[in-house]
C-alpha positions as CSV (number, residue, x, y, z in Angstrom):
1,X,-12.1,0.8,-3.2
2,X,-11.1,-2.7,-2.3
3,X,-12.2,-4.0,1.1
4,X,-12.0,-7.2,3.1
5,X,-14.9,-8.8,5.1
6,X,-15.1,-8.5,8.9
7,X,-16.4,-11.4,10.9
8,X,-18.0,-11.1,14.4
9,X,-18.1,-14.1,16.7
10,X,-19.8,-14.0,20.1
11,X,-18.1,-16.1,22.8
12,X,-20.5,-17.6,25.4
13,X,-20.9,-20.1,28.3
14,X,-21.0,-23.8,27.7
15,X,-23.8,-24.5,30.3
16,X,-27.1,-24.9,28.6
17,X,-29.1,-23.2,31.4
18,X,-26.9,-20.2,31.1
19,X,-26.7,-19.8,27.3
20,X,-30.4,-20.4,26.8
21,X,-31.0,-17.4,29.0
22,X,-28.4,-15.0,27.5
23,X,-27.9,-15.9,23.8
24,X,-30.6,-13.5,22.5
25,X,-29.1,-10.6,24.4
26,X,-25.6,-11.5,23.3
27,X,-26.7,-11.7,19.7
28,X,-28.4,-8.3,20.1
29,X,-25.1,-6.8,21.2
30,X,-23.3,-8.4,18.2
31,X,-25.8,-6.9,15.8
32,X,-25.5,-3.5,17.5
33,X,-21.8,-3.6,16.9
34,X,-22.3,-4.8,13.3
35,X,-24.7,-1.9,12.6
36,X,-22.3,0.6,14.1
37,X,-19.5,-0.7,11.9
38,X,-21.7,-0.6,8.8
39,X,-22.8,2.9,9.6
40,X,-19.4,4.3,10.4
41,X,-16.8,2.5,8.3
42,X,-17.5,4.2,4.9
43,X,-14.8,4.8,2.3
44,X,-14.6,8.1,0.4
45,X,-16.0,6.4,-2.7
46,X,-19.1,5.2,-0.7
47,X,-17.9,1.6,-0.5
48,X,-17.8,-0.3,2.8
49,X,-16.5,-3.7,4.0
50,X,-19.0,-6.5,4.5
51,X,-19.8,-7.4,8.1
52,X,-20.7,-11.0,8.8
53,X,-22.1,-12.0,12.2
54,X,-21.9,-15.7,13.2
55,X,-25.3,-17.3,13.2
56,X,-25.2,-18.2,16.9
57,X,-23.2,-17.6,20.1
58,X,-20.4,-20.0,20.6
59,X,-21.4,-22.5,23.3
60,X,-19.5,-25.6,22.4
61,X,-16.9,-27.2,20.1
62,X,-19.2,-28.0,17.2
63,X,-20.8,-24.5,17.3
64,X,-17.3,-22.9,17.4
65,X,-16.3,-24.9,14.3
66,X,-19.6,-24.1,12.6
67,X,-19.3,-20.3,13.2
68,X,-15.6,-20.4,12.2
69,X,-16.5,-22.1,8.9
70,X,-19.3,-19.6,8.3
71,X,-16.8,-16.7,8.6
72,X,-14.2,-18.6,6.5
73,X,-16.7,-19.2,3.7
74,X,-17.7,-15.5,3.8
75,X,-13.9,-14.8,3.3
76,X,-13.6,-12.8,6.5
77,X,-10.0,-11.5,6.7
78,X,-10.3,-10.2,10.3
79,X,-12.4,-11.3,13.2
80,X,-13.9,-9.5,16.2
81,X,-14.3,-11.9,19.1
82,X,-17.1,-10.4,21.2
83,X,-17.4,-11.0,24.9
84,X,-20.6,-9.9,26.6
85,X,-20.6,-12.5,29.4
86,X,-18.2,-15.1,30.8
87,X,-17.3,-17.7,28.3
88,X,-15.3,-21.0,28.2
89,X,-11.9,-19.9,26.9
90,X,-10.8,-23.1,25.1
91,X,-13.6,-22.5,22.5
92,X,-11.4,-19.9,20.9
93,X,-9.4,-22.6,19.2
94,X,-12.1,-24.5,17.2
95,X,-13.3,-21.1,16.1
96,X,-10.0,-19.5,15.1
97,X,-8.5,-22.7,13.6
98,X,-11.6,-22.9,11.3
99,X,-10.8,-19.4,10.0
100,X,-7.1,-19.2,9.7
101,X,-4.4,-16.7,10.6
102,X,-6.2,-13.3,10.6
103,X,-6.1,-10.2,12.7
104,X,-8.1,-10.6,15.9
105,X,-9.8,-7.9,18.1
106,X,-11.0,-9.1,21.5
107,X,-13.9,-6.7,22.3
108,X,-15.8,-6.7,25.6
109,X,-18.3,-4.8,27.7
110,X,-17.3,-3.4,31.1
111,X,-20.1,-4.9,33.1
112,X,-19.9,-6.2,36.7
113,X,-23.0,-8.4,36.5
114,X,-22.0,-10.0,33.1
115,X,-18.2,-10.0,33.2
116,X,-17.3,-10.0,29.6
117,X,-13.8,-8.6,30.4
118,X,-13.1,-11.6,32.5
119,X,-13.9,-13.9,29.6
120,X,-11.8,-11.6,27.3
121,X,-8.7,-11.8,29.4
122,X,-9.0,-15.5,29.9
123,X,-9.6,-16.3,26.3
124,X,-7.3,-13.7,24.7
125,X,-4.6,-14.8,27.1
126,X,-4.9,-18.3,25.7
127,X,-4.5,-16.9,22.2
128,X,-1.4,-14.9,23.2
129,X,0.1,-17.9,24.9
130,X,0.3,-19.5,21.5
131,X,1.8,-16.4,19.9
132,X,-1.3,-14.8,18.4
133,X,-1.0,-11.0,18.0
134,X,-4.3,-9.7,19.3
135,X,-5.7,-6.4,20.4
136,X,-8.0,-5.8,23.3
137,X,-10.7,-3.1,23.7
138,X,-13.1,-2.9,26.6
139,X,-16.1,-0.7,26.6
140,X,-19.8,-0.5,25.6
141,X,-21.2,-0.1,22.2
142,X,-22.6,3.4,22.9
143,X,-19.3,4.8,24.4
144,X,-17.7,7.2,22.0
145,X,-14.1,6.5,23.1
146,X,-14.7,2.8,22.6
147,X,-16.3,3.4,19.3
148,X,-13.3,5.4,18.1
149,X,-10.9,2.7,19.1
150,X,-12.9,0.1,17.2
151,X,-13.0,2.3,14.1
152,X,-9.2,2.8,14.3
153,X,-8.6,-1.0,14.7
154,X,-10.9,-1.8,11.8
155,X,-9.2,0.8,9.6
156,X,-5.8,-0.8,10.5
157,X,-6.9,-4.3,9.9
158,X,-8.5,-3.3,6.6
159,X,-5.1,-1.8,5.5
160,X,-3.2,-4.9,6.6
161,X,-5.5,-7.4,5.0
162,X,-6.2,-5.4,1.8
163,X,-2.6,-4.8,0.9
164,X,-1.8,-8.4,1.4
165,X,-1.2,-10.0,-2.0
166,X,-1.1,-6.7,-3.8
167,X,1.6,-5.9,-6.4
168,X,3.7,-2.7,-6.5
169,X,4.6,-1.7,-10.0
170,X,8.1,-0.2,-10.0
171,X,8.7,1.7,-13.2
172,X,12.5,2.0,-13.7
173,X,13.9,1.2,-10.3
174,X,15.0,3.5,-7.5
175,X,16.0,6.9,-8.8
176,X,19.5,8.5,-8.7
177,X,20.8,5.8,-6.4
178,X,18.5,6.6,-3.5
179,X,18.8,3.3,-1.6
180,X,16.1,4.2,0.9
181,X,13.7,4.0,-2.1
182,X,14.7,0.5,-3.1
183,X,12.1,-2.2,-3.2
184,X,13.3,-4.5,-0.4
185,X,11.5,-7.8,-1.1
186,X,12.0,-10.0,1.9
187,X,11.0,-7.7,4.8
188,X,8.1,-6.4,2.7
189,X,6.8,-9.9,2.0
190,X,7.2,-11.0,5.6
191,X,5.4,-8.1,7.1
192,X,2.9,-7.1,4.5
193,X,2.6,-10.0,2.1
194,X,3.1,-7.5,-0.7
195,X,5.4,-8.0,-3.6
196,X,7.1,-5.9,-6.3
197,X,7.5,-6.1,-10.0
198,X,10.0,-3.9,-11.7
199,X,9.7,-3.1,-15.4
200,X,11.7,-0.7,-17.5
201,X,10.3,2.8,-18.2
202,X,10.6,1.9,-21.9
203,X,7.4,-0.1,-21.5
204,X,5.6,3.2,-20.7
205,X,7.1,4.9,-23.7
206,X,5.8,2.2,-26.0
207,X,2.4,2.4,-24.3
208,X,2.4,6.2,-24.9
209,X,2.4,5.5,-28.7
210,X,-1.0,3.8,-28.4
211,X,-3.0,6.1,-26.1
212,X,-6.2,7.7,-27.4
213,X,-5.1,11.1,-28.7
214,X,-8.6,12.5,-28.2
215,X,-8.2,11.8,-24.5
216,X,-4.8,13.6,-24.5
217,X,-6.4,16.7,-26.1
218,X,-9.4,16.5,-23.7
219,X,-7.0,16.4,-20.7
220,X,-5.1,19.5,-22.0
221,X,-8.3,21.5,-22.5
222,X,-9.5,20.5,-19.1
223,X,-6.4,21.9,-17.5
224,X,-6.7,25.1,-19.6
225,X,-10.3,25.6,-18.6
226,X,-9.5,25.1,-14.9
227,X,-6.3,27.2,-14.8
228,X,-6.8,30.0,-17.4
229,X,-3.7,32.3,-17.3
230,X,-2.3,30.3,-14.4
231,X,-1.3,27.7,-16.9
232,X,1.9,29.6,-17.8
233,X,2.9,28.4,-21.2
234,X,6.3,29.7,-22.4
235,X,6.2,28.0,-25.7
236,X,9.4,26.1,-25.0
237,X,9.6,24.2,-21.7
238,X,5.9,24.3,-21.1
239,X,3.9,24.2,-24.3
240,X,0.9,22.4,-25.7
241,X,3.2,19.6,-26.8
242,X,5.1,19.1,-23.5
243,X,1.9,19.2,-21.4
244,X,0.3,16.7,-23.8
245,X,3.4,14.4,-23.4
246,X,2.8,14.5,-19.6
247,X,-0.9,13.6,-20.1
248,X,0.1,10.9,-22.5
249,X,2.4,9.4,-19.8
250,X,-0.5,9.4,-17.3
251,X,-2.8,7.6,-19.6
252,X,0.0,5.0,-20.5
253,X,0.7,4.4,-16.8
254,X,-2.9,3.8,-16.1
255,X,-3.1,1.3,-18.9
256,X,0.0,-0.6,-18.0
257,X,-1.1,-0.7,-14.4
258,X,-4.3,-2.4,-15.5
259,X,-2.6,-4.7,-17.9
260,X,0.1,-5.9,-15.4
261,X,-2.2,-6.0,-12.4
262,X,-0.4,-3.3,-10.5
263,X,-2.4,-2.1,-7.4
264,X,-0.1,0.9,-6.9
265,X,3.1,2.1,-8.5
266,X,6.2,4.3,-8.6
267,X,7.7,6.3,-11.4
268,X,11.5,6.6,-11.5
269,X,11.5,9.7,-13.8
270,X,15.0,11.0,-13.2
271,X,17.0,10.9,-15.2
272,X,15.8,9.1,-18.3
273,X,12.3,10.5,-18.5
274,X,13.1,14.0,-17.2
275,X,16.0,14.5,-19.7
276,X,14.4,12.8,-22.8
277,X,10.6,12.5,-22.5
278,X,9.0,14.8,-19.8
279,X,8.8,15.6,-16.1
280,X,6.6,13.3,-14.2
281,X,4.8,15.8,-12.0
282,X,1.5,16.0,-13.9
283,X,1.1,12.2,-14.4
284,X,2.0,11.5,-10.7
285,X,-0.4,14.2,-9.5
286,X,-3.2,12.8,-11.7
287,X,-2.6,9.2,-10.5
288,X,-2.9,10.3,-6.9
289,X,-5.9,12.6,-7.5
290,X,-9.5,11.5,-6.8
291,X,-10.6,12.8,-10.2
292,X,-9.5,13.7,-13.7
293,X,-11.3,15.1,-16.8
294,X,-13.6,12.1,-16.9
295,X,-14.9,12.7,-13.4
296,X,-14.4,11.1,-10.0
297,X,-12.0,8.1,-9.7
298,X,-10.2,6.2,-7.0
299,X,-6.7,7.6,-6.3
300,X,-4.0,5.2,-7.5
301,X,-1.0,5.6,-5.3
302,X,2.1,6.6,-7.4
303,X,5.4,7.5,-5.7
304,X,7.9,10.0,-7.2
305,X,11.3,8.6,-8.0
306,X,9.8,5.1,-7.7
307,X,10.4,5.2,-3.9
308,X,9.0,1.8,-2.9
309,X,8.8,2.4,0.8
310,X,7.1,5.7,0.2
311,X,4.6,4.0,-2.0
312,X,4.0,1.3,0.6
313,X,3.4,3.9,3.3
314,X,1.0,5.8,1.0
315,X,-1.0,2.7,0.2
316,X,-1.3,1.8,3.8
317,X,-2.3,5.3,4.7
318,X,-4.8,5.3,1.9
319,X,-6.5,2.2,3.2
320,X,-6.2,3.3,6.9
321,X,-8.2,6.5,6.0
322,X,-10.8,4.9,3.8
323,X,-9.4,6.0,0.5
324,X,-8.1,9.6,0.9
325,X,-5.4,10.9,-1.4
326,X,-1.9,10.9,0.2
327,X,0.8,13.5,0.1
328,X,4.4,12.8,-1.0
329,X,7.0,15.4,0.1
330,X,10.7,16.1,0.4
331,X,11.9,17.0,3.9
332,X,13.4,20.2,2.5
333,X,13.9,23.0,4.9
334,X,13.4,23.8,8.6
335,X,12.7,27.3,9.9
336,X,13.8,27.3,13.6
337,X,12.4,30.8,14.2
338,X,8.9,29.6,13.2
339,X,9.3,25.9,14.2
340,X,8.0,25.1,10.7
341,X,9.2,22.6,8.1
342,X,8.8,23.5,4.4
343,X,8.2,20.2,2.8
344,X,8.2,20.5,-1.0
345,X,9.3,18.6,-4.1
346,X,8.9,18.5,-7.8
347,X,6.5,15.6,-7.6
348,X,3.2,14.1,-6.8
349,X,1.3,16.4,-4.4
350,X,-2.3,15.5,-5.2
351,X,-4.2,18.6,-6.2
352,X,-6.8,17.6,-3.7
353,X,-4.7,19.2,-1.0
354,X,-5.0,22.7,-2.5
355,X,-8.4,23.0,-0.9
356,X,-9.3,19.5,0.4
357,X,-12.1,19.2,-2.0
358,X,-13.4,16.4,-4.3
359,X,-14.4,19.2,-6.7
360,X,-11.4,19.9,-9.0
361,X,-12.7,23.4,-9.8
362,X,-12.4,24.3,-6.1
363,X,-8.8,22.9,-5.8
364,X,-7.5,24.4,-9.0
365,X,-8.5,27.9,-8.0
366,X,-5.2,28.1,-6.1
367,X,-3.0,26.1,-8.4
368,X,-0.6,27.3,-11.0
369,X,1.3,25.3,-13.6
370,X,4.8,26.7,-14.2
371,X,7.4,25.7,-16.8
372,X,9.6,23.0,-15.2
373,X,13.2,24.0,-14.2
374,X,15.1,23.4,-17.4
375,X,18.4,23.1,-15.4
376,X,17.2,19.8,-13.9
377,X,14.4,18.7,-16.2
378,X,15.6,19.2,-19.7
379,X,12.7,17.4,-21.4
380,X,10.3,20.0,-20.0
381,X,6.6,20.0,-19.0
382,X,4.7,21.6,-16.2
383,X,5.5,21.9,-12.5
384,X,2.6,22.2,-10.1
385,X,2.5,25.0,-7.5
386,X,0.2,25.4,-4.5
387,X,0.3,25.5,-0.8
388,X,-1.4,22.6,1.1
389,X,-4.6,23.7,2.8
390,X,-4.3,24.1,6.6
391,X,-5.5,21.5,9.0
392,X,-4.5,18.7,11.2
393,X,-2.4,16.0,9.4
394,X,-0.7,12.7,10.2
395,X,2.8,12.2,8.8
396,X,4.5,8.9,8.5
397,X,7.2,6.9,6.7
398,X,8.3,3.2,6.6
399,X,11.9,2.5,7.0
400,X,14.4,-0.3,7.7
401,X,17.0,-0.7,10.4
402,X,19.2,-3.6,9.7
403,X,16.6,-5.1,7.4
404,X,13.9,-4.8,10.1
405,X,10.9,-2.6,9.2
406,X,9.7,0.3,11.3
407,X,7.3,3.2,10.7
408,X,7.8,6.7,12.0
409,X,4.4,8.3,12.9
410,X,4.0,11.9,14.0
411,X,0.8,14.1,14.1
412,X,1.1,17.7,13.1
413,X,-0.5,20.4,11.1
414,X,-0.2,22.3,7.9
415,X,0.0,25.9,9.1
416,X,-2.2,28.7,7.8
417,X,0.2,31.5,7.1
418,X,-0.4,34.9,5.5
419,X,0.1,35.0,1.8
420,X,3.2,37.2,1.9
421,X,4.8,35.0,4.5
422,X,4.1,31.9,2.4
423,X,5.6,33.6,-0.6
424,X,8.7,34.6,1.3
425,X,9.3,31.0,2.7
426,X,8.6,29.3,-0.7
427,X,11.2,31.6,-2.4
428,X,13.9,30.0,-0.2
429,X,13.4,26.7,-1.9
430,X,11.5,26.6,-5.1
431,X,8.3,28.8,-5.6
432,X,7.2,26.7,-8.6
433,X,6.7,23.6,-6.6
434,X,3.9,22.5,-4.1
435,X,4.6,23.2,-0.5
436,X,3.4,22.0,2.9
437,X,4.2,24.3,5.8
438,X,4.3,21.7,8.5
439,X,4.5,22.1,12.2
440,X,5.1,18.7,13.8
441,X,4.0,17.6,17.3
442,X,7.7,16.8,18.1
443,X,11.0,18.7,18.2
444,X,13.4,19.1,15.4
445,X,15.9,16.9,17.2
446,X,13.4,14.1,17.9
447,X,12.4,14.0,14.3
448,X,15.9,14.2,12.9
449,X,17.1,11.4,15.2
450,X,14.8,8.7,13.8
451,X,13.4,9.7,10.4
452,X,14.5,7.1,7.9
453,X,15.0,9.1,4.7
454,X,14.3,12.3,2.7
455,X,10.7,11.5,1.7
456,X,7.8,12.0,4.0
457,X,4.1,11.1,3.5
458,X,1.1,12.8,4.9
459,X,-2.7,12.7,5.1
460,X,-5.4,15.1,6.4
461,X,-6.8,14.1,9.8
462,X,-5.5,12.1,12.7
463,X,-5.0,8.4,11.9
464,X,-2.2,7.9,14.4
465,X,-4.0,5.2,16.4
466,X,-4.9,3.3,13.2
467,X,-1.3,3.3,12.1
468,X,-0.1,2.1,15.5
469,X,-2.6,-0.8,15.3
470,X,-1.6,-1.5,11.7
471,X,2.1,-1.7,12.7
472,X,1.3,-4.1,15.6
473,X,-0.8,-6.3,13.4
474,X,1.9,-6.6,10.7
475,X,5.0,-6.8,13.0
476,X,6.3,-3.4,12.0
477,X,7.8,-1.4,14.8
478,X,5.8,1.9,15.3
479,X,8.0,4.8,16.3
480,X,5.6,7.5,17.5
481,X,6.9,11.0,18.0
482,X,5.9,13.8,20.3
483,X,2.9,13.9,22.6
484,X,1.2,11.1,20.7
485,X,3.7,8.7,22.3
486,X,2.6,9.5,25.8
487,X,0.6,6.8,27.4
488,X,1.5,4.2,24.7
489,X,2.3,0.7,26.0
490,X,4.3,-1.7,24.0
491,X,2.4,-5.0,23.2
492,X,3.6,-8.1,24.9
493,X,5.3,-9.4,21.8
494,X,7.6,-6.4,21.9
495,X,8.3,-6.6,25.6
496,X,9.2,-10.3,25.2
497,X,11.7,-9.8,22.4
């Protein structure tokens, strides 16, 4: 998975008799933090960002320029300014101006004898005076709470700096007139530095003519081996031919993504593909899965109905979690008697969420392929049915208010219900689709009052703090719901608006 390098610079005192005494200890702290980051910021595919420590503590203008140039040459896209002792605040400028406009974390100890937090506030205050958006964390390298905050900030800054300059491939444009799924260029470029290229779905159809047919057959046989009689061929809507068409579309989309340099994508589907070619559920699932019949692979974010702001949210959540697959759901039905949402759609639930395993055999034990609903999807193909595995989740969605971006963030859980209860609930919507029985850490009214659209995104685990940091780094307004909002303090740039 793509990463961006992390730079660490140690701020120090200008006085020679001071820095000759403390530089070795300061560098030891810096390398301790570097080791912690290398050991703990691992992506699901085993990759990790490079961590670059400045060659010496910053004790003067020329040293600050030198260290800044070192980090710049190493292509560091975020910088941790480390404060272990008092430092001379003005030295931040020859350092940062040598690197450029990057996310900055000011990180200090909490030590009375060596007051790094005094240096942090003096120096970080200088940065903020000039309009730099910085974050501040105070605590020692062996403190678990401090460690978790640092991990969350790094995940956030990795997401913000990795998505910058990426391209979203929009196949066919927003579906059925859903304007909340439109690719709004200006706010996206201004906040995330990410652009969009829209091409017609015809391009995919032509690419389908050139895929390797042996791969298509291999894919169909892989599904047949995994599913057995849970691949419910009816000879009409779901047949060898219609399933192979869906697999062919997956292979074509992968190829066009590579040819066009698309980092993530969205497939319009309705109505052209669903009425004349095939339903997009299988290709969308496969794109978002961490595997296919050829083995492990990186999930490629693909949003149903070419929902651009869903895709952006998914890509950010993927990076903020180190490469996990991301769920895409319709906000479908609320059960007030249970305080549970049934979030389901004919679309791209990654099969990973059936059992939260990187082994497809484990996940597909509880998956069924049904004939698609012919009433809506005349071209046929398979719909994917399973219930998301229980656990703690984070749900989120980017939206716009008056062209200004915001992100709704709410922790919650996928509830573990008895099989008969799940069957009863699923029958109220569509039992042939994937479902998430979600209980949110907020009320129905709170959710309904601010959620931007009909599509929600989710990921296993709690990445709430990372998403908040991410929003603050990129200038997106975080709208945190429920208990997670307690104790949150708006950053100074929000207060001063």
